[in-house]
C-alpha positions in Angstrom: 128.9 115.4 171.5 130.1 117.9 174.0 131.6 120.2 171.4 128.3 120.0 169.5 126.1 120.9 172.1 128.6 123.9 173.2 128.7 125.1 169.6 124.9 125.1 169.4 124.5 126.4 172.6 126.9 129.3 171.9 125.1 130.2 168.4 121.6 130.0 170.2 122.8 132.3 173.1 124.1 134.9 170.9 120.8 134.8 168.6 118.8 134.8 171.6 120.6 138.0 173.0 120.7 139.8 169.8 116.8 139.3 169.4 116.1 140.3 172.9 117.5 143.4 172.8 116.0 144.1 169.4 119.0 144.1 167.2 118.9 141.4 165.2 115.4 140.0 164.0 114.0 137.3 161.9 110.3 137.1 160.4 110.9 133.2 160.3 108.6 131.9 163.3 110.0 128.4 163.1 113.5 129.6 163.6 112.6 132.2 166.4 110.8 129.1 168.2 113.9 127.0 167.8 116.2 130.0 169.5 113.8 130.5 172.5 113.1 126.8 173.1 116.9 126.1 172.5 117.8 128.7 175.0 115.4 127.2 177.5 116.6 123.6 177.0 120.5 123.4 176.2 121.9 125.1 179.2 121.1 122.2 181.6 122.6 119.2 179.4 125.4 121.5 178.6 126.4 122.1 182.4 126.1 118.5 183.1 128.1 117.5 180.4 130.9 119.9 181.3 131.0 119.0 184.8 131.1 115.1 183.8 133.6 115.8 181.2 136.1 118.1 183.3 135.8 116.6 187.0 138.6 119.1 188.0 137.6 122.7 189.0 140.9 123.7 187.5 139.4 123.4 184.1 138.5 126.7 182.6 135.8 127.8 184.6 134.1 130.1 182.0 133.0 126.9 180.0 130.8 126.2 183.2 130.1 129.6 184.0 128.4 130.9 181.2 125.7 128.0 180.8 125.2 128.7 184.8 124.8 132.2 184.3 122.5 131.6 181.4 120.2 129.2 183.5 120.3 132.0 186.7 119.3 134.6 184.1 116.5 132.5 182.5 115.0 132.0 185.8 115.3 135.6 186.7 113.8 136.4 183.2 110.7 133.8 183.9 110.6 130.8 181.3 107.0 131.4 180.5 107.4 135.0 179.5 110.1 133.9 177.2 107.9 131.4 175.7 105.2 134.0 175.0 107.8 136.2 173.2 108.3 133.7 170.4 106.1 135.5 168.0 107.8 137.5 165.3 107.1 141.0 164.1 105.0 141.1 160.8 105.0 144.3 158.7 101.8 145.9 158.2 102.6 148.9 156.5 105.9 150.2 155.0 105.7 153.9 155.5 108.9 155.1 154.3 111.7 153.7 152.1 115.3 155.2 151.9 116.0 156.5 148.4 119.5 155.5 148.4 118.9 152.1 150.0 115.9 149.9 149.2 116.7 147.7 152.2 116.2 150.5 154.5 112.9 151.3 155.6 110.1 152.5 158.3 107.6 150.2 159.0 104.4 149.7 161.1 105.0 146.3 162.6 102.6 144.2 164.6 103.0 141.0 166.7 100.3 139.0 168.2 100.5 138.7 171.9 97.7 136.2 172.4 94.6 137.0 174.5 95.8 140.5 175.0 95.8 141.4 171.1 98.4 142.8 169.2 101.5 144.8 170.0 102.3 147.7 167.5 105.5 149.5 166.7 107.0 152.1 164.3 110.4 150.8 163.6 113.3 151.9 161.4 114.7 148.7 159.9 117.4 147.4 157.6 116.9 144.3 155.8 119.7 142.0 155.2 117.4 139.6 153.4 113.7 139.2 152.9 113.5 137.5 156.3 116.5 138.8 158.5 116.7 142.5 159.3 118.7 145.0 161.9 116.3 147.1 164.2 117.9 150.4 163.9 115.2 152.5 165.9 111.9 151.3 167.6 110.4 154.8 167.7 110.6 157.4 165.5 109.5 161.0 164.9 108.3 161.9 161.4 110.2 165.1 161.6 113.3 163.2 161.4 112.4 161.1 158.2 110.9 164.0 155.9 113.8 164.9 153.5 115.4 164.1 150.5 116.7 160.7 151.7 113.1 159.6 152.4 110.4 158.6 150.1 106.7 158.3 151.7 105.3 155.2 150.1 102.5 153.8 152.8 102.5 150.5 151.0 100.1 148.2 152.9 101.8 144.6 153.2 99.5 142.9 156.0 101.7 140.1 157.1 99.2 139.2 159.7 96.2 139.2 157.6 94.0 141.2 159.6 90.9 142.6 157.5 
């Protein structure tokens, strides 16, 4: 049981860190919610089970230290703020597409932030699949993308469903 919780925690932690630093993103809202709720819930039972399983302090301190540091980091980041960031970025418009790689795009993306409306960003992204992508740059200048490698298409996707 401890190994299952430990492996799940490290997978969730790595996906959370990639997502929070805008490196690896997903468009699947349910998966992102599982990651964010998992990072809030899993460290506590993991710390308890680690101390129960290894009563001696001479055991690897790293096994106990990473969940404890995660709990401290989550308290610092404020758990409510973390819960409000479970929304995914949705593509509104594909502005540019790379001629050499159809998965490399520049998109206008929006995210629902509740009563405050929508957050917007122009992101240079590279899609691994339809639902998983790397964010290469959040801010871009049009002058960097005009040339032979990029083609302007301005395709309206409207994943949020705004009128």
